[in-house]
Structures are given as C-alpha cells and as structure tokens.
C-alpha positions in Angstrom: 0.0 0.0 0.0 1.5 3.3 -1.0 1.8 6.3 1.3 -1.2 8.1 -0.1 -3.5 5.2 0.5 -2.2 4.7 4.0 -2.8 8.4 4.7 -6.4 8.2 3.5 -7.0 5.1 5.6 -5.6 6.9 8.7 -7.7 10.0 8.1 -10.9 8.0 7.7 -10.1 6.0 10.9 -9.6 9.3 12.8 -12.9 10.7 11.5 -14.7 7.5 12.5 -13.2 7.6 16.0 -14.0 11.3 16.5 -17.5 10.8 15.3 -18.0 7.9 17.7 -16.6 9.9 20.6 -18.9 12.8 19.8 -22.0 10.5 19.6 -21.2 8.9 22.9 -20.7 12.2 24.6 -23.9 13.8 23.2 -26.2 10.8 23.6 -24.9 8.9 26.7 -23.0 11.6 28.6 -19.8 9.6 28.4 -16.9 11.9 29.2 -19.0 14.5 31.0 -22.0 15.1 33.1 -25.3 15.6 31.3 -27.2 18.6 32.6 -31.0 18.5 33.2 -31.7 20.7 30.2 -29.5 18.7 27.9 -31.2 15.5 29.0 -34.7 17.0 28.4 -33.6 18.4 25.0 -32.2 15.1 23.8 -35.1 13.0 25.0 -37.7 15.3 23.5 -35.8 15.7 20.3 -35.6 11.9 19.9 -39.4 11.6 20.5 -40.1 14.4 18.0 -38.0 12.6 15.4 -39.6 9.2 15.9 -43.2 10.6 16.2 -43.3 14.0 14.4 -47.1 14.4 14.6 -47.4 13.6 18.3 -48.1 16.2 21.0 -45.2 15.9 23.5 -45.2 17.6 26.9 -42.6 17.3 29.7 -44.6 16.8 32.9 -41.8 16.1 35.4 -38.0 15.9 35.7 -36.0 14.8 38.7 -32.6 13.2 39.5 -32.8 9.5 38.5 -32.1 6.7 41.0 -29.2 6.0 38.6 -26.3 8.4 39.4 -25.6 10.9 36.6 -29.0 10.4 35.0 -32.3 12.2 34.9 -35.8 10.7 35.4 -37.9 12.4 32.7 -41.7 11.9 32.3 -43.4 12.9 29.1 -47.1 12.9 28.2 -47.5 11.9 24.6 -50.7 12.2 22.5 -50.9 10.5 19.1 -53.6 11.7 16.6 -54.7 14.4 19.1 -57.6 15.7 16.9 -58.9 12.3 15.8 -62.0 10.8 17.4 -59.7 8.4 19.2 -56.4 9.9 20.4 -53.9 7.6 22.0 -52.6 9.1 25.2 -49.6 7.8 27.2 -47.2 8.8 29.9 -43.6 7.7 29.2 -40.7 7.7 31.6 -37.0 7.9 30.7 -33.8 7.5 32.8 -31.4 9.3 30.6 -28.6 8.7 29.8 -28.6 5.4 31.8 -30.9 3.7 29.3 -30.6 6.1 26.4 -33.9 6.7 24.6 -35.6 3.5 25.8 -38.8 4.4 27.7 -41.2 2.6 29.9 -45.0 3.2 29.9 -46.0 4.8 33.2 -49.7 5.2 32.2 -51.8 4.2 29.3 -54.8 6.6 29.5 -56.4 5.9 26.1 -55.6 3.5 23.3 -57.7 1.6 20.7 -60.6 3.9 21.4 -60.8 2.9 25.0 -60.4 5.0 28.1 -58.5 2.7 30.4 -59.7 2.7 34.0 -63.1 4.3 33.3 -65.2 1.2 33.0 -67.2 0.6 36.2 -65.5 3.5 37.9 -68.0 6.3 38.5 -65.3 8.3 40.3 -62.9 8.3 37.4 -61.7 11.9 36.7 -61.2 12.9 33.1 -58.3 15.3 33.5 -57.2 15.7 29.8 -58.8 16.5 26.5 -57.7 13.2 24.7 -59.5 11.3 27.4 -62.7 13.4 27.0 -62.6 12.9 23.2 -62.1 9.2 23.5 -64.9 8.9 26.0 -67.3 10.5 23.6 -66.4 8.0 20.8 -68.5 5.3 22.4 -71.7 7.3 22.4 -74.3 6.3 19.7 -74.6 9.7 18.1 -70.8 9.9 17.8 -70.7 6.5 16.2 -73.4 7.6 13.7 -71.5 10.7 12.8 -68.3 8.7 12.2 -70.1 6.1 10.1 -71.8 8.8 8.0 -68.8 11.0 7.2 -65.8 8.6 7.8 -63.3 8.4 10.6 -60.5 10.0 8.7 -62.7 13.0 7.8 -63.5 14.0 11.4 -61.7 16.5 13.6 -62.4 16.3 17.3 -61.6 18.9 20.0 -62.4 19.2 23.7 -62.6 22.2 26.1 -62.9 22.1 29.8 -65.5 24.4 31.5 -65.6 25.0 35.2 -69.1 26.4 34.9 -71.6 25.8 32.1 -75.3 26.5 31.5 -76.8 23.6 29.5 -80.4 23.5 28.6 -81.3 25.9 31.4 -79.4 24.0 34.1 -76.1 25.0 35.6 -73.2 22.5 35.8 -69.7 22.7 37.1 -66.6 20.9 35.8 -67.7 19.6 32.4 -66.0 18.8 29.1 -67.5 20.0 25.9 -66.4 17.8 22.9 -67.1 18.7 19.3 -66.9 16.4 16.3 -66.7 18.3 12.9 -66.1 17.2 9.3 -65.5 19.2 6.1 -68.0 16.8 4.5 -70.8 17.8 6.8 -72.8 21.0 7.2 -73.2 20.3 11.0 -71.2 19.3 14.0 -72.0 17.1 16.9 -71.5 18.6 20.4 -71.3 16.6 23.6 -71.3 17.8 27.2 -69.9 15.2 29.7 -69.1 15.3 33.4 -65.5 15.5 34.4 -66.1 12.8 37.0 -67.3 9.5 35.5 -67.7 10.9 31.9 -71.5 10.8 32.1 -73.3 12.3 29.1 -75.1 15.5 30.1 -76.3 16.7 26.7 -75.7 16.1 23.0 -77.0 18.1 20.1 -76.1 19.1 16.5 -75.0 22.6 15.5 -74.7 24.1 12.0 -71.1 24.6 10.7 
C-alpha cells in the first residue's frame, strides 16, 4: 500500500473515532455530566424525530435513581384531533438507558379509556380522554359512520361552569366532532367525574 493510500485510511479512521466519541458524549454523557436541560432536549428531540405528529409535553423531571442520569416523564398524545387519540405517559432514565422508555400510564388506546369502566369516580383530566370517552356514544358513532373516521376532527374544552339547557353545571367537558364533508357538527357535554353524558346536540357549521 503506497503512502497516499495509508494516509487516506488513517484520516478515515480518525474521523470515525472522533464521530463515535462525539456520539457517545452527546447521547450517553460519556466523558462528562449531562445537565438536566441537555437530557430534556435530547429525549424530547428523539421523541419528536420518531413521532413527528405527536403532542409531547414534559410533565416532570427529577434526578434519577441511577447516578448521573435524569428521570424524565413525558405525556405523549398521538392523533390528538382524531375521534380516538392515543394518550400515554412515558418515563426515561437518561442517559442510563438512552432513549428507551417505559410506559407509566396508558390513558387511552384503541378507542378505550382505560380505568373508566365501572369506575364512577374516574376523573377525566385531559382532552384526549374526553374525546375518546365521547367516541363510544351512539350519536358519535353515527357521525363517524356517516362521514368517515379520517374525515372527522375532534376537540375538547374544559369548562368550570356551564349552563346547559337551562341548568347550571360545574366541571364539564364539551367535545365537538366536525367534518368538512358535513354541514353540521356534533357537540357533547360530559361530566369530568365519570364521563356521564349530560347533553348532545347538532349545531350548523
């Protein structure tokens, strides 16, 4: 092997080694302490790259039980404006386990609100749960069947006080299903505790 070829091989080897060192330092904290903000940024960035359409929120950060790492909890909502959002809580111990997470809570998935069945005291604390709760109601199913699941946008708003059909209520969710293929929307009022249907009616778009 002539001198030029040896030089090229040496340069390539150095580049590979430097790239590996940089990757290990950035992603696993090898060679230096990872700050809380660095850990948050890296974990959130990885989640955003793997699930670009998900809604990602950091809900808690604390020193991990593993020295030099951070325990990070994210709430992650997939398909947030569909009739059936999937809503999870993920925890990371970074950099100890890299970007591998564990599921802390599965609030909704496959159009089911987990924990609500036969629990009249279940508290609906987030909009994805309220939207998924409404999915099971007959008028919601009829709307979906008529206009198509993929053509429906759902949103939810929490009201501490609401006047519904002449009666006053506290702590209710109002969920609205709309579709560009429809000239009306379906509106649902449900209780925060237990997800009981209070009222449902159609409104023109």
